[in-house]
TORVEX-545842 format. One record per residue: x, y, z of N, C-alpha, C in turn. Coordinates in steps of 0.02 Angstrom, whole numbers, plus 50000, padded with zeros to 5 digits. Layout:
N
XYZXYZXYZ ...
END
This chain:
88
512935138257774513535134057773513755133157701 514395133557690514685132957624514805125557608 514415122957562514485115857544515085114957497 515295108857489515875107357447515735109357374 515135108357351514965110157282514985117657272 514705121557319514725128757314515445131257316 515835128257360516535130357368516925128957304 516795123157272517135121557209516945126557154 516315128557152516095133557102516425140257114 516475142257177516795148657194517525148457174 517865142957190518575142257173518665142457097 518215139257061518275138856988518225145756956 517835150256985517745156956956518365161356963 518765160157015519325164657029520005161557019 520045154857018520685151357015521085153256953 521735153556962522185155356906522345149256863 522345143256893522465137056857522065131556891 522085125556865521645120256888521775118056959 522385118356983522535116057050522595121757101 522375127657082522415133557126521845133357177 522005131657239521495131457291521655135757351 522245138857354522425142457413522725149357401 522715151757341523005158357328522575163657362 522845169657367522495174957402521825176657369 521815176457302521195177857267520645172757282 520845166457285520365161057300520125161757372 520575163357417520375164257487519895170057495 520005175457458519545181157461518855179057435 518835175257382518195173057354517815168557403 518165163957435517845159457483517595163457543 518005168057568517795172157624517185176457606 517175179057545516615183157523515965179057523 516005172957499515405168657499515175167057570 515645165557614515465164257684515175170357718 515445176257702515195182557731514485183757709 514335182657645513665183657619513165179057654 513355172657663512905167957696512795169757769 513325171757803513245173557874512855180057882 512905184557834512515190657837511775189157832 511595184457788510885182457783510655179457849 511075175357880510895172257944510785177557997 511215182657999511165187758051510585192458040 510335192957979509735196957968509125193558000 509125186958000508575183258031508665182758106 509285181958129509445180758200509855186658226 509515191958243509855198158262510255197658327 510075193158371510405192758436510975187658438 511165184958382511695179958379512375183458378 512605185258437513215189258442513845185158430 513815178758443514405174458430514545174058355 514025173358316514115173058244514325179858217 514075185158248514265191958227515015192958237 515285190358291516005190858304516395187158250 516155181258232516475177458178516445181158112 515885184458099515815188358038516335193958036 516415197458091516905202858094517615200258083 517755194458109518425191458099518525189758025 518005187057993518065185357922518155191557879 517795196957896517865203157858518575205957865 518855205657925519535208057936520035203757898 519925197157898520365192657862520345193957787 519745194957761519675196457689520015202957672 519955207857717520265214257705521025213657702 521315209557747522035208757746522265205057684 521885200057661522055196557599522015201357540 521515205657539521445210457484522025215557484 522225217757542522785222557544523435219157522 523525212757540524105209057516524095208557440 523515206857412523455206357340523605213057306 523345218357335523435224957305524175226957305 524525225157358525245226757362525655222657313 525505216257306525955211657270525745209957199 525095210357184524865208357117524255212557099 524385218557076523845223457063523355220857010 523605217556958523155215056905522665209856933 522925205156971522505199957001522015203057050 522245208057088521805211657135521215214657098 521355218257044520825221457005520335216256977 520605210656953520185205356925519735202256978 520015200957037519625197857091519075202557115 519245208857124518745213757148518185214357096 518355214357033517855214956981517405208756978 517715202756982517315196556979516845195857038 517075197957097516675197057157516195202957170 516305208357135515865214157144515975217757209 516595218057232516755221457293516845228957280 516745232957330516765240257321517465243157322 517925239657353518585242557364518935244557303 
END
């Protein structure tokens, strides 16, 4: 589960300014953190298919946010992918 403190740290690493909490880059960072935590959970609980479905939805959502960023703000896209260590 993503606590408020973890979420604030994630936002701080990617935010463009102090009040940036909902831009596409910040949303990608938050989704990435949630995906990592859920992946750890699913490694322990292999039969948890409801959580697996949620994971797939989060991955698709992150992918759409990344494609939006790539289309509209290539510099920010490159910076976010580099900061988060994504392969795309």
